[in-house]
N, C-alpha and C positions, 0 to 999 in steps of 0.2 A: 582837618578831615580825617587824618589817621586816628586821632583820639576818638572821634565819633565812630569810626569804622570798628574799633574795638569796644564800643559801648560806653566810653567815658564821656558822656554828654556834658557833665559839668565842666570838665577840662576843655572840651571842644569849645563850649560857650566862652569860657574865660579867655582862651587864646584868640578866638574870633573877635570878641569885643576889644581885646587889647590891640589887635591888628587894625581894627576900625579907628581906634583912638590914635594910633601911630600915624595912619594915613591922614587923619584930620589935623594933627599937630604939625605935620610936615607939608600940608597943603597938596597932598597927592591923592585925594579922594577918588580920582579916576581909576586908581589901581586897587580899590577896595572890593571889587567884584567877588573874588573867592571868599572873603570873610563874610560879606553879605549873604552869599550862598550858604555858607556853614550855618549862620545864625537862622536863616530861613529853614534849612533842613532840620535843625533842632526843634523849632516851633512846629514844623509839619509833623515830625515824628511824635510830638506831644499832642497832636491834633488841634493845635491852636492855629487854625488856618488863617484868620484875619491877620494875626501878627506876622505869620510867615509871608503872606501876600504883601504886607507893608515893606518888608525887607527886600523881597523880590522886585517890587516896583522901584525901589531905590536902585537896585542893581540894573534893572532895565533902563533906567534913566541915564546911566553912565554912557550908553551908546557905544561901548567898546566891544571887544571880542566876546565878552560875557553876555551880551544882549540875547544871543540865541539860546544860551543856557537858561537865562532868566525866563524867556518865553516858554521854553520846554518845562521848567519847573512850575510855572504858573499853570500850564496845562495840566500837569500832574495833580495840582491841588484841586482844580476844578473837576478832575476825574474822581478824586477822593470825595468831593462834595456831591457826587452823582449828577454833575452837570456836563454831560458829554458834548453838547453843543458848544459850550464855552471852552471846554478842553480842546475840542477840535479846532476852534477859532485860533487859540494861542499856539497850537501845535503847527498849524499851517504857517503862521507867522515865523515860528522857529525854523521850520523847514525851509522857508524862503531865505531866511538869513544865512543858514548854513550852505544852501545851494549857491547863493550869490557869492559866498566866500570861497567856493570850490572845496568845501570841507564835507567830510562824511561823519555823520554821528548816528551810531546804531540805535541810540535811544529814540530817535525820531520814528523809525519804522516800528520799533517795539510799541511805542505809544499808540500808533494808529491801530495796531492789533488790540491794545488794551481798551481803546474806545469802542471797537467792534465787540469785544468780549463784554464790556459793561452794558452795551446796548442789547446783548443777547443774540448777536449775529455770530454764532460760533463757527460756521463754515468760513466766513470771511476772516474772522480772527485767526483761525488755524492757518489759512492760506498766507496771511501776512506774517505770522510767526515763523512759518517755514521759509519764506523768502528772507526774513531777517536772520534766521539761523545761517543760511548760506553766506550772507554779508558778514556776520559775526565771525564765522570760521575764516573767511578770506582775510579779514583785518585782524585776526588773532585777538579778538575782543572777548576774553574769557569771562569778564564780569557780565557783560551783556549776554553772552551764551548761556551762562548759568541762569540769569533772569528769564531768558526765553524758555529754557527747559522747564523751569518751574511754572511758568505761565501756561505752557502746553499741558503740563500735568494737571494744573487747576482746571483747564478747559475740559480735559478728558474726565476729570472727577465730576464736573457739573453735568456732563453728558452720560454719566453712569458707565464709563468705560475704564473700570478699575485697573485692569491689566496695563493698559497704555498709560494711565495716570501714574502707576507705580514705576513703570519703566522710565518715564521722563523725569519723575521726581528723583530717582536714583542717578540719572545722568546729570541732573542739576546739582545734586549734592556732590557727586564726583568732580564736576568741573569747578565748583566753588572751593573745595577743600585745599587745593594747592595755593 
């Protein structure tokens, strides 16, 4: 994950595939969720969505803690494919998994806003993003906070509100830099 975060996708892929092989060699495939997620993220960033979905479905089949993250990531891919109904279906499944585990995941509420944004329902998206901002601040979720500021900036850009777009883009950058 760290290698990918710094843009070294080849090294991220190498390490993730090595982790998958170690899990297989030691018969502990049930712990391979993070490696499957990394490989899927790489293919998704390369816009090879069918391959990314293949790895996410393997992760989803593990039925462990990562199942919610797999469903959330599958939702993201369908959103990238401009299929908001499918994205919403998997997002609701992920939401249910996290809620039943008593876990909070800021990415869930962010994604509901993304679906509204992709559907052109800007007032609903903004409302969801603002609610998500409060939760991200409360949980000290800086990565999610930066993401939300950038999405709000994009929303204001789409609605021709340049001053607000610039304001939130600067907040997103300032939050992401540390």
